[in-house]
DSSP file (Angstrom, degrees, kcal/mol; ACC not computed):
  #  RESIDUE AA STRUCTURE BP1 BP2  ACC     N-H-->O    O-->H-N    N-H-->O    O-->H-N    TCO  KAPPA ALPHA  PHI   PSI    X-CA   Y-CA   Z-CA
    1    1 A M     >        0   0    0      0, 0.0     4,-2.5     0, 0.0     5,-0.2   0.000 360.0 360.0 360.0 -42.4  106.0  114.1  109.6
    2    2 A D  H  >  +     0   0    0      2,-0.2     4,-2.1     1,-0.2     6,-0.1   0.928 360.0  49.0 -64.6 -44.6  103.1  115.1  107.3
    3    3 A A  H  4>S+     0   0    0      1,-0.2     5,-3.2     2,-0.2     4,-0.2   0.918 112.9  47.7 -61.4 -43.7  105.2  114.9  104.1
    4    4 A R  H >45S+     0   0    0      3,-0.2     3,-1.3     1,-0.2    -1,-0.2   0.929 111.3  50.3 -62.4 -45.6  106.4  111.4  105.1
    5    5 A R  H 3<5S+     0   0    0     -4,-2.5    -1,-0.2     1,-0.3    -2,-0.2   0.845 115.3  43.4 -61.6 -34.4  102.9  110.2  106.0
    6    6 A L  T 3<5S-     0   0    0     -4,-2.1    -1,-0.3    -5,-0.2    -2,-0.2   0.342 113.0-120.3 -92.4   5.8  101.6  111.5  102.6
    7    7 A T  T < 5 +     0   0    0     -3,-1.3     2,-0.3    -4,-0.2    -3,-0.2   0.881  63.1 147.3  52.3  44.9  104.7  110.0  100.8
    8    8 A L      < -     0   0    0     -5,-3.2     2,-0.3    -6,-0.1    -1,-0.2  -0.775  28.7-163.9-104.4 152.1  105.7  113.5   99.5
    9    9 A K    >   -     0   0    0     -2,-0.3     3,-2.2     1,-0.1    18,-0.2  -0.890  38.5 -61.9-132.5 166.3  109.2  114.7   98.9
   10   10 A Q  T 3  S+     0   0    0     -2,-0.3    18,-0.2     1,-0.3     3,-0.1  -0.119 119.8  11.1 -46.7 133.4  110.9  118.0   98.4
   11   11 A D  T 3  S+     0   0    0     16,-3.2    -1,-0.3     1,-0.3    17,-0.1   0.429  87.3 145.0  73.6   3.3  109.7  119.9   95.3
   12   12 A D    <   -     0   0    0     -3,-2.2    15,-2.7    15,-0.1     2,-0.4  -0.417  56.7-112.7 -62.1 146.5  106.7  117.6   94.7
   13   13 A L  E     -A   26   0A   0     13,-0.2     2,-0.4    -3,-0.1    13,-0.2  -0.727  40.7-171.1 -81.8 131.8  103.8  119.5   93.3
   14   14 A C  E     -A   25   0A   0     11,-2.9    11,-2.4    -2,-0.4     2,-0.6  -0.941  20.6-132.8-127.1 145.0  100.9  119.6   95.8
   15   15 A E  E     -A   24   0A   0     -2,-0.4     2,-0.4     9,-0.2     9,-0.2  -0.877  19.6-168.3 -98.3 124.9   97.3  120.6   95.6
   16   16 A L  E     +A   23   0A   0      7,-3.0     7,-2.7    -2,-0.6     2,-0.3  -0.924  19.5 163.7-108.9 136.3   96.1  122.9   98.4
   17   17 A Y  E     +A   22   0A   0     -2,-0.4     2,-0.2     5,-0.2     5,-0.2  -0.987  19.4 163.8-152.5 158.2   92.4  123.4   98.7
   18   18 A N  E >   -A   21   0A   0      3,-2.1     3,-0.5    -2,-0.3    -2,-0.0  -0.825  63.5 -69.0-152.7-166.5   89.5  124.5  100.8
   19   19 A D  T 3  S+     0   0    0     -2,-0.2     3,-0.1     1,-0.2    43,-0.0   0.624 128.5  55.7 -71.4  -9.7   85.9  125.6  100.1
   20   20 A R  T 3  S-     0   0    0      1,-0.3     2,-0.3    42,-0.2    -1,-0.2   0.759 119.1 -57.2 -91.5 -28.0   87.1  128.8   98.4
   21   21 A G  E <   -A   18   0A   0     -3,-0.5    -3,-2.1    41,-0.1     2,-0.3  -0.994  45.4 -94.6 172.9-172.2   89.4  127.2   95.7
   22   22 A R  E     +A   17   0A   0     30,-0.4    32,-2.5    -2,-0.3     2,-0.3  -0.992  28.8 176.7-137.3 141.4   92.3  125.0   94.7
   23   23 A T  E     -Ab  16  54A   0     -7,-2.7    -7,-3.0    -2,-0.3     2,-0.4  -0.983  19.5-139.7-142.8 155.6   95.9  125.9   94.0
   24   24 A I  E     +A   15   0A   0     30,-2.1    33,-0.4    -2,-0.3     2,-0.3  -0.958  28.3 163.2-119.0 133.0   99.0  123.9   93.1
   25   25 A A  E     -A   14   0A   0    -11,-2.4   -11,-2.9    -2,-0.4     2,-0.2  -0.971  40.9 -98.4-145.3 157.0  102.4  124.7   94.5
   26   26 A A  E     -A   13   0A   0     -2,-0.3     2,-0.3   -13,-0.2   -13,-0.2  -0.573  44.1-117.6 -77.3 140.8  105.8  123.1   94.9
   27   27 A L        -     0   0    0    -15,-2.7   -16,-3.2    -2,-0.2     2,-0.5  -0.615  25.2-172.4 -84.1 133.2  106.5  121.5   98.3
   28   28 A T        -     0   0    0     -2,-0.3     2,-0.4   -18,-0.2   -18,-0.0  -0.994  21.5-138.9-119.4 120.5  109.3  122.7  100.6
   29   29 A I        +     0   0    0     -2,-0.5     2,-0.4     2,-0.0   -19,-0.0  -0.669  22.9 179.9 -84.4 129.3  109.7  120.5  103.6
   30   30 A D    >   -     0   0    0     -2,-0.4     3,-1.7     1,-0.1    -2,-0.0  -0.928  18.9-165.0-132.8 106.6  110.3  122.4  106.9
   31   31 A D  T 3  S+     0   0    0     -2,-0.4    -1,-0.1     1,-0.3    -2,-0.0   0.580  85.2  73.5 -67.2  -8.4  110.8  120.4  110.0
   32   32 A G  T 3  S+     0   0    0      2,-0.1    -1,-0.3    -3,-0.0     2,-0.2   0.572  79.0  92.1 -81.8  -9.4  110.3  123.6  112.0
   33   33 A L  S <  S-     0   0    0     -3,-1.7     3,-0.1     1,-0.1    -3,-0.0  -0.586  83.5-111.1 -85.9 148.1  106.5  123.7  111.3
   34   34 A M    >   -     0   0    0     -2,-0.2     3,-1.7     1,-0.1    -1,-0.1  -0.428  47.2 -87.6 -68.4 149.4  104.0  122.1  113.6
   35   35 A P  T 3  S+     0   0    0      0, 0.0    -1,-0.1     0, 0.0     3,-0.1  -0.324 115.8  25.5 -56.9 139.8  102.3  118.9  112.2
   36   36 A G  T 3  S+     0   0    0      1,-0.3     2,-0.4    -3,-0.1    -2,-0.1   0.454  96.4 118.3  85.3   0.9   99.2  119.8  110.2
   37   37 A V    <   -     0   0    0     -3,-1.7     2,-0.4     2,-0.0    -1,-0.3  -0.859  38.9-176.4-106.3 134.8  100.4  123.3  109.3
   38   38 A A        -     0   0    0     -2,-0.4     2,-0.5    -3,-0.1    -4,-0.0  -0.969  10.2-156.0-124.8 144.3  101.1  124.5  105.8
   39   39 A V        -     0   0    0     -2,-0.4     2,-0.6    -6,-0.0    -2,-0.0  -0.985   4.9-170.0-120.7 126.9  102.5  127.8  104.7
   40   40 A L        -     0   0    0     -2,-0.5    -2,-0.0    19,-0.0    17,-0.0  -0.941  20.7-141.0-118.6 108.0  101.8  129.2  101.3
   41   41 A A        -     0   0    0     -2,-0.6     3,-0.4     1,-0.1     2,-0.1  -0.243  17.1-112.8 -68.2 152.9  104.0  132.2  100.6
   42   42 A T  S    S+     0   0    0      1,-0.2    -1,-0.1    16,-0.1    16,-0.1  -0.353  85.6  70.5 -76.9 164.9  102.7  135.3   98.7
   43   43 A G        +     0   0    0      1,-0.4     2,-0.2    -2,-0.1    -1,-0.2   0.318  59.1 135.2 111.0  -6.4  103.9  136.2   95.3
   44   44 A G        -     0   0    0     -3,-0.4     2,-0.4    13,-0.4    -1,-0.4  -0.514  54.9-122.6 -75.1 142.7  102.5  133.4   93.1
   45   45 A W        -     0   0    0     11,-0.4     2,-0.6    -2,-0.2    13,-0.3  -0.691  26.0-114.8 -84.4 135.7  100.9  134.5   89.8
   46   46 A F        +     0   0    0     -2,-0.4    -1,-0.1    11,-0.1     8,-0.0  -0.591  44.0 165.4 -72.2 115.2   97.2  133.5   89.4
   47   47 A R        -     0   0    0     -2,-0.6     8,-2.5     5,-0.0     2,-0.1  -0.679  13.6-173.2-132.8  78.0   97.1  131.0   86.5
   48   48 A P  B     -C   54   0A   0      0, 0.0     6,-0.2     0, 0.0     2,-0.1  -0.432  12.3-143.3 -75.3 146.4   93.8  129.2   86.5
   49   49 A D    >   -     0   0    0      4,-1.8     3,-1.9    -2,-0.1     5,-0.0  -0.291  43.7 -81.1 -91.4-173.2   93.0  126.3   84.2
   50   50 A S  T 3  S+     0   0    0      1,-0.3    -1,-0.0     2,-0.1     0, 0.0   0.693 132.9  53.6 -66.5 -17.7   89.7  125.6   82.6
   51   51 A Q  T 3  S-     0   0    0      2,-0.1    -1,-0.3     0, 0.0     3,-0.1   0.465 120.1-108.6 -91.8  -4.0   88.5  124.0   85.8
   52   52 A G  S <  S+     0   0    0     -3,-1.9     2,-0.5     1,-0.3   -30,-0.4   0.495  71.0 143.6  88.3   4.8   89.4  127.0   87.9
   53   53 A V        -     0   0    0    -32,-0.1    -4,-1.8   -30,-0.0     2,-0.4  -0.681  49.5-131.1 -80.0 124.6   92.4  125.3   89.6
   54   54 A D  B     -bC  23  48A   0    -32,-2.5   -30,-2.1    -2,-0.5     3,-0.3  -0.633  22.6-175.2 -79.0 125.7   95.2  127.8   90.0
   55   55 A H  S    S+     0   0    0     -8,-2.5    -1,-0.1    -2,-0.4   -10,-0.1   0.241  73.2  74.0-101.9  10.6   98.6  126.5   88.8
   56   56 A G  S    S-     0   0    0    -12,-0.1   -11,-0.4     2,-0.1    -1,-0.2   0.445 101.3-119.3-103.1  -1.5  100.5  129.5   90.0
   57   57 A G        +     0   0    0    -33,-0.4   -13,-0.4    -3,-0.3   -11,-0.1   0.831  49.8 169.1  69.2  31.6  100.5  128.8   93.8
   58   58 A N    >   -     0   0    0    -13,-0.3     3,-1.7     1,-0.2     4,-0.2  -0.686  28.8-155.5 -83.5 117.5   98.6  132.0   94.5
   59   59 A P  G >> S+     0   0    0      0, 0.0     3,-1.8     0, 0.0     4,-0.7   0.730  87.6  75.0 -65.1 -20.8   97.4  132.1   98.2
   60   60 A N  G 34 S+     0   0    0      1,-0.3     3,-0.3     2,-0.2    -2,-0.0   0.726  82.4  70.6 -63.5 -19.1   94.6  134.5   97.3
   61   61 A T  G <4 S+     0   0    0     -3,-1.7    -1,-0.3     1,-0.2    -3,-0.0   0.790 107.2  35.6 -62.8 -27.7   92.8  131.5   95.7
   62   62 A L  T <4 S+     0   0    0     -3,-1.8     2,-0.3    -4,-0.2    -1,-0.2   0.479 109.8  70.1-107.2  -6.3   92.2  130.2   99.2
   63   63 A T     <  -     0   0    0     -4,-0.7     2,-0.2    -3,-0.3    14,-0.1  -0.748  68.8-127.0-117.9 160.4   91.6  133.3  101.2
   64   64 A A        -     0   0    0     12,-0.7    12,-0.1    -2,-0.3    -2,-0.1  -0.460  28.3-117.0 -90.3 171.0   88.9  135.9  101.6
   65   65 A I  S    S+     0   0    0     -2,-0.2    12,-0.1    10,-0.1    -1,-0.1   0.323  75.4 123.2 -92.6   9.0   89.6  139.6  101.4
   66   66 A T        -     0   0    0     10,-0.3    10,-2.6     1,-0.1    -2,-0.2  -0.569  66.1-123.2 -69.0 122.7   88.5  140.1  105.0
   67   67 A P  B     -D   75   0B   0      0, 0.0     8,-0.3     0, 0.0     3,-0.1  -0.415   5.0-144.1 -71.5 144.2   91.4  141.7  106.9
   68   68 A A  S    S-     0   0    0      6,-3.6     2,-0.3     1,-0.3     7,-0.1   0.885  79.1 -29.7 -69.9 -40.0   92.8  139.9  110.0
   69   69 A S     >  -     0   0    0      5,-0.5     4,-1.7     1,-0.1    -1,-0.3  -0.965  57.1-106.8-165.7 166.7   93.4  143.2  111.6
   70   70 A H  T  4 S+     0   0    0     -2,-0.3    -1,-0.1     1,-0.2    -2,-0.0   0.776 118.1  54.1 -71.7 -25.8   94.2  146.8  110.8
   71   71 A L  T  4 S+     0   0    0      1,-0.1    -1,-0.2    -3,-0.0    -3,-0.0   0.942 115.7  33.3 -72.9 -48.9   97.7  146.2  112.1
   72   72 A S  T  4 S-     0   0    0      2,-0.1    -2,-0.2     1,-0.1    -1,-0.1   0.822  79.8-155.0 -80.6 -31.2   98.6  143.2  110.0
   73   73 A Q     <  +     0   0    0     -4,-1.7     2,-0.2     1,-0.2    -3,-0.1   0.633  50.3 135.4  59.7  14.7   96.7  144.0  106.8
   74   74 A A        -     0   0    0     -5,-0.2    -6,-3.6     1,-0.1    -5,-0.5  -0.499  60.3-106.0 -86.6 160.2   96.8  140.3  106.2
   75   75 A T  B     -D   67   0B   0     -8,-0.3     2,-0.4    -2,-0.2   -10,-0.1  -0.558  29.3-140.6 -85.5 154.3   93.7  138.3  105.1
   76   76 A A        -     0   0    0    -10,-2.6     2,-0.8    -2,-0.2   -12,-0.7  -0.907  12.9-125.3-115.6 141.4   91.9  136.1  107.5
   77   77 A L        -     0   0    0     -2,-0.4     2,-0.5   -14,-0.1   -14,-0.1  -0.785  32.4-163.4 -83.9 113.3   90.4  132.7  106.7
   78   78 A I        -     0   0    0     -2,-0.8     2,-0.5     2,-0.0   -12,-0.0  -0.875   8.6-147.1-104.1 125.5   86.7  133.1  107.7
   79   79 A H              0   0    0     -2,-0.5    -2,-0.0     1,-0.1     0, 0.0  -0.808 360.0 360.0 -92.2 128.1   84.6  130.0  108.2
   80   80 A A              0   0    0     -2,-0.5    -1,-0.1     0, 0.0    -2,-0.0   0.452 360.0 360.0 -84.9 360.0   81.0  130.4  107.2
């Protein structure tokens, strides 16, 4: 639903951003996700341009290094 509303299609390049940074990644449409949810897989190489926008799709561009828990070892998005 979100992709359709935004007139996006499979494999379009999309910019994901928050107050921590910006990254660009190719879109994969998944009807199994709830509306308003985006998943950015790990494994992208950090490739910033002169403006600091990452063109490698690296999720670390958007997250803090604060752990979500000792069990998951995942990072948590902390709102200041």
